Each structure stands twice: as C-alpha cells, then as structure tokens.
Backbone as JSON Lines, residues from 0, in Angstrom:
{"i":0,"aa":"M","n":[0.84,-1.19,0.0],"ca":[0.0,0.0,0.0],"c":[0.88,1.24,0.0]}
{"i":1,"aa":"N","n":[0.63,2.15,-0.91],"ca":[1.36,3.4,-0.97],"c":[0.6,4.41,-0.13]}
{"i":2,"aa":"S","n":[1.17,4.8,0.99],"ca":[0.48,5.65,1.94],"c":[1.09,7.04,1.97]}
{"i":3,"aa":"Q","n":[0.25,8.04,2.14],"ca":[0.72,9.41,2.3],"c":[0.87,9.77,3.76]}
{"i":4,"aa":"Y","n":[0.65,8.82,4.65],"ca":[0.72,9.1,6.07],"c":[2.16,8.97,6.57]}
{"i":5,"aa":"S","n":[2.5,9.84,7.52],"ca":[3.85,9.87,8.07],"c":[3.96,9.02,9.32]}
{"i":6,"aa":"M","n":[5.18,8.6,9.58],"ca":[5.49,7.96,10.86],"c":[6.79,8.54,11.37]}
{"i":7,"aa":"V","n":[6.9,8.59,12.67],"ca":[8.12,9.06,13.32],"c":[8.69,7.85,14.05]}
{"i":8,"aa":"I","n":[9.94,7.54,13.76],"ca":[10.6,6.39,14.37],"c":[11.79,6.92,15.17]}
{"i":9,"aa":"Q","n":[11.85,6.53,16.44],"ca":[12.98,6.96,17.26],"c":[13.37,5.86,18.23]}
{"i":10,"aa":"W","n":[14.63,5.92,18.64],"ca":[15.14,4.95,19.59],"c":[14.62,5.28,20.98]}
{"i":11,"aa":"S","n":[14.2,4.27,21.72],"ca":[13.74,4.43,23.1],"c":[14.7,3.68,24.01]}
{"i":12,"aa":"E","n":[15.46,4.43,24.8],"ca":[16.36,3.81,25.78],"c":[15.55,2.99,26.79]}
{"i":13,"aa":"E","n":[14.41,3.55,27.19],"ca":[13.56,2.89,28.19],"c":[13.09,1.52,27.72]}
{"i":14,"aa":"D","n":[12.72,1.43,26.43],"ca":[12.19,0.18,25.89],"c":[13.24,-0.66,25.18]}
{"i":15,"aa":"S","n":[14.43,-0.09,24.97],"ca":[15.52,-0.78,24.26],"c":[15.1,-1.25,22.87]}
{"i":16,"aa":"C","n":[14.37,-0.38,22.16],"ca":[13.94,-0.68,20.8],"c":[13.54,0.62,20.12]}
{"i":17,"aa":"Y","n":[13.26,0.54,18.83],"ca":[12.74,1.69,18.09],"c":[11.23,1.73,18.27]}
{"i":18,"aa":"V","n":[10.7,2.91,18.57],"ca":[9.25,3.06,18.74],"c":[8.71,3.92,17.6]}
{"i":19,"aa":"V","n":[7.45,3.69,17.26],"ca":[6.82,4.35,16.11],"c":[5.63,5.18,16.57]}
{"i":20,"aa":"F","n":[5.62,6.44,16.14],"ca":[4.51,7.35,16.38],"c":[3.85,7.64,15.03]}
{"i":21,"aa":"L","n":[2.53,7.73,15.03],"ca":[1.78,8.06,13.82],"c":[1.06,9.39,14.04]}
{"i":22,"aa":"P","n":[1.69,10.51,13.66],"ca":[1.1,11.82,13.95],"c":[-0.28,12.04,13.35]}
{"i":23,"aa":"D","n":[-0.58,11.39,12.24],"ca":[-1.9,11.56,11.6],"c":[-3.01,10.82,12.33]}
{"i":24,"aa":"F","n":[-2.65,9.92,13.22],"ca":[-3.65,9.09,13.9],"c":[-3.68,9.32,15.41]}
{"i":25,"aa":"V","n":[-3.16,10.46,15.87],"ca":[-3.23,10.8,17.29],"c":[-4.7,10.85,17.69]}
{"i":26,"aa":"G","n":[-5.03,10.22,18.77],"ca":[-6.41,10.17,19.23],"c":[-7.15,8.92,18.77]}
{"i":27,"aa":"L","n":[-6.65,8.27,17.73],"ca":[-7.27,7.04,17.25],"c":[-6.52,5.8,17.73]}
{"i":28,"aa":"V","n":[-5.25,5.97,18.04],"ca":[-4.43,4.84,18.48],"c":[-3.42,5.37,19.51]}
{"i":29,"aa":"A","n":[-3.12,4.54,20.51],"ca":[-2.14,4.94,21.53],"c":[-0.79,5.18,20.87]}
{"i":30,"aa":"Q","n":[-0.07,6.16,21.37],"ca":[1.23,6.51,20.84],"c":[2.3,6.26,21.89]}
{"i":31,"aa":"P","n":[3.45,5.69,21.59],"ca":[3.77,5.09,20.31],"c":[2.89,3.88,20.06]}
{"i":32,"aa":"C","n":[2.68,3.58,18.77],"ca":[1.71,2.55,18.42],"c":[2.33,1.19,18.14]}
{"i":33,"aa":"T","n":[3.63,1.14,17.88],"ca":[4.3,-0.13,17.64],"c":[5.79,0.09,17.83]}
{"i":34,"aa":"D","n":[6.55,-0.98,17.63],"ca":[8.0,-0.87,17.81],"c":[8.7,-1.93,16.98]}
{"i":35,"aa":"G","n":[10.01,-1.94,17.09],"ca":[10.81,-2.94,16.41],"c":[12.21,-2.98,16.98]}
{"i":36,"aa":"K","n":[12.84,-4.13,16.9],"ca":[14.22,-4.26,17.38],"c":[15.2,-3.51,16.49]}
{"i":37,"aa":"T","n":[14.86,-3.4,15.2],"ca":[15.67,-2.63,14.26],"c":[14.81,-1.52,13.67]}
{"i":38,"aa":"Y","n":[15.46,-0.53,13.07],"ca":[14.74,0.56,12.43],"c":[13.83,0.02,11.33]}
{"i":39,"aa":"E","n":[14.36,-0.91,10.55],"ca":[13.6,-1.49,9.45],"c":[12.38,-2.24,9.94]}
{"i":40,"aa":"E","n":[12.54,-2.97,11.03],"ca":[11.41,-3.72,11.6],"c":[10.35,-2.75,12.11]}
{"i":41,"aa":"A","n":[10.79,-1.68,12.77],"ca":[9.84,-0.67,13.27],"c":[9.08,-0.03,12.11]}
{"i":42,"aa":"A","n":[9.79,0.29,11.01],"ca":[9.14,0.88,9.84],"c":[8.1,-0.08,9.25]}
{"i":43,"aa":"K","n":[8.45,-1.35,9.16],"ca":[7.52,-2.36,8.64],"c":[6.28,-2.44,9.52]}
{"i":44,"aa":"H","n":[6.48,-2.49,10.84],"ca":[5.35,-2.57,11.76],"c":[4.5,-1.31,11.69]}
{"i":45,"aa":"G","n":[5.14,-0.15,11.56],"ca":[4.4,1.1,11.43],"c":[3.52,1.11,10.2]}
{"i":46,"aa":"Q","n":[4.06,0.63,9.07],"ca":[3.28,0.57,7.83],"c":[2.1,-0.39,7.99]}
{"i":47,"aa":"E","n":[2.31,-1.5,8.68],"ca":[1.22,-2.45,8.92],"c":[0.11,-1.82,9.75]}
{"i":48,"aa":"V","n":[0.49,-1.03,10.76],"ca":[-0.52,-0.36,11.59],"c":[-1.29,0.65,10.76]}
{"i":49,"aa":"I","n":[-0.58,1.43,9.93],"ca":[-1.27,2.4,9.07],"c":[-2.27,1.68,8.17]}
{"i":50,"aa":"E","n":[-1.85,0.61,7.54],"ca":[-2.75,-0.14,6.65],"c":[-3.97,-0.65,7.41]}
{"i":51,"aa":"S","n":[-3.75,-1.17,8.62],"ca":[-4.87,-1.68,9.43],"c":[-5.82,-0.55,9.82]}
{"i":52,"aa":"L","n":[-5.27,0.6,10.19],"ca":[-6.12,1.73,10.58],"c":[-6.94,2.23,9.4]}
{"i":53,"aa":"V","n":[-6.33,2.35,8.23],"ca":[-7.05,2.81,7.04],"c":[-8.17,1.83,6.72]}
{"i":54,"aa":"E","n":[-7.87,0.54,6.74],"ca":[-8.88,-0.48,6.45],"c":[-10.02,-0.41,7.46]}
{"i":55,"aa":"W","n":[-9.7,-0.3,8.74],"ca":[-10.7,-0.23,9.79],"c":[-11.6,0.99,9.62]}
{"i":56,"aa":"L","n":[-10.99,2.17,9.38],"ca":[-11.78,3.39,9.22],"c":[-12.71,3.28,8.01]}
{"i":57,"aa":"Q","n":[-12.21,2.71,6.92],"ca":[-13.05,2.55,5.74],"c":[-14.2,1.59,5.99]}
{"i":58,"aa":"E","n":[-13.93,0.49,6.69],"ca":[-14.98,-0.48,7.02],"c":[-16.05,0.15,7.91]}
{"i":59,"aa":"E","n":[-15.63,1.06,8.79],"ca":[-16.56,1.72,9.7],"c":[-17.29,2.89,9.03]}
{"i":60,"aa":"G","n":[-16.9,3.21,7.8],"ca":[-17.52,4.33,7.1],"c":[-17.06,5.68,7.62]}
{"i":61,"aa":"R","n":[-15.95,5.69,8.3],"ca":[-15.41,6.94,8.86],"c":[-14.44,7.56,7.88]}
{"i":62,"aa":"S","n":[-14.31,8.86,7.96],"ca":[-13.39,9.54,7.05],"c":[-11.95,9.35,7.52]}
{"i":63,"aa":"L","n":[-11.06,9.3,6.55],"ca":[-9.64,9.16,6.86],"c":[-9.07,10.51,7.27]}
{"i":64,"aa":"P","n":[-8.11,10.52,8.19],"ca":[-7.51,11.79,8.57],"c":[-6.75,12.4,7.39]}
{"i":65,"aa":"E","n":[-6.7,13.71,7.38],"ca":[-5.92,14.42,6.36],"c":[-4.45,14.25,6.72]}
{"i":66,"aa":"P","n":[-3.63,13.78,5.77],"ca":[-2.2,13.64,6.07],"c":[-1.58,14.98,6.42]}
{"i":67,"aa":"K","n":[-0.8,15.0,7.48],"ca":[-0.09,16.21,7.89],"c":[1.07,16.43,6.92]}
{"i":68,"aa":"T","n":[1.34,17.67,6.63],"ca":[2.48,17.98,5.78],"c":[3.52,18.74,6.6]}
{"i":69,"aa":"F","n":[4.75,18.56,6.23],"ca":[5.86,19.2,6.91],"c":[6.57,20.1,5.9]}
{"i":70,"aa":"P","n":[7.3,21.1,6.37],"ca":[7.98,22.01,5.44],"c":[8.88,21.26,4.48]}
{"i":71,"aa":"Q","n":[8.9,21.71,3.22],"ca":[9.76,21.09,2.21],"c":[11.22,21.37,2.48]}
{"i":72,"aa":"Q","n":[11.54,22.52,3.01],"ca":[12.92,22.9,3.31],"c":[13.17,22.72,4.79]}
{"i":73,"aa":"P","n":[14.34,22.21,5.16],"ca":[14.64,22.08,6.59],"c":[14.66,23.45,7.25]}
{"i":74,"aa":"Q","n":[14.18,23.48,8.47],"ca":[14.2,24.74,9.21],"c":[15.54,24.91,9.88]}
{"i":75,"aa":"V","n":[16.08,26.09,9.8],"ca":[17.37,26.4,10.41],"c":[17.12,27.13,11.71]}
{"i":76,"aa":"A","n":[17.72,26.64,12.78],"ca":[17.52,27.26,14.1],"c":[18.38,28.48,14.27]}
C-alpha cells in the first residue's frame, strides 16, 4: 500500500527498541503505536498499523484523517 501518512521512528532507551509514532492518527491509536528491534522492523510494523487503521476506518464508514504535511525545506535554528 502506498500511503501518504507519516510515521516518526525513534530509539527508546527505556524500551531498548525503536518506537513508532503516527502523527496523523493521534487520538485514534495509543502513541507510540508499535515498535521494532531494528529501524527497518519498526518501519515495517508502522506501515502495517497504518494499513490496518485505514482499512478499519473505511470499514466503519469513517473519514480518513488528512495527512499532515511538513515544510519542504529544513528549518534552520
């Protein structure tokens, strides 16, 4: 599935794994919503959660959240 939804993956010292946040689905699923022992595993799990959420929302007849967009150019502090 080609998704326009974003995920944020970061290392968690507390959990000793990579955790995944789905900013477009805040309020619909607990955050972080999944994890992985490797970055790649976390990304795969995140994509699976996105696919499941989209399928569930469509089955329920609910509208999908609007994908959040981020600036095209990096912000300089």
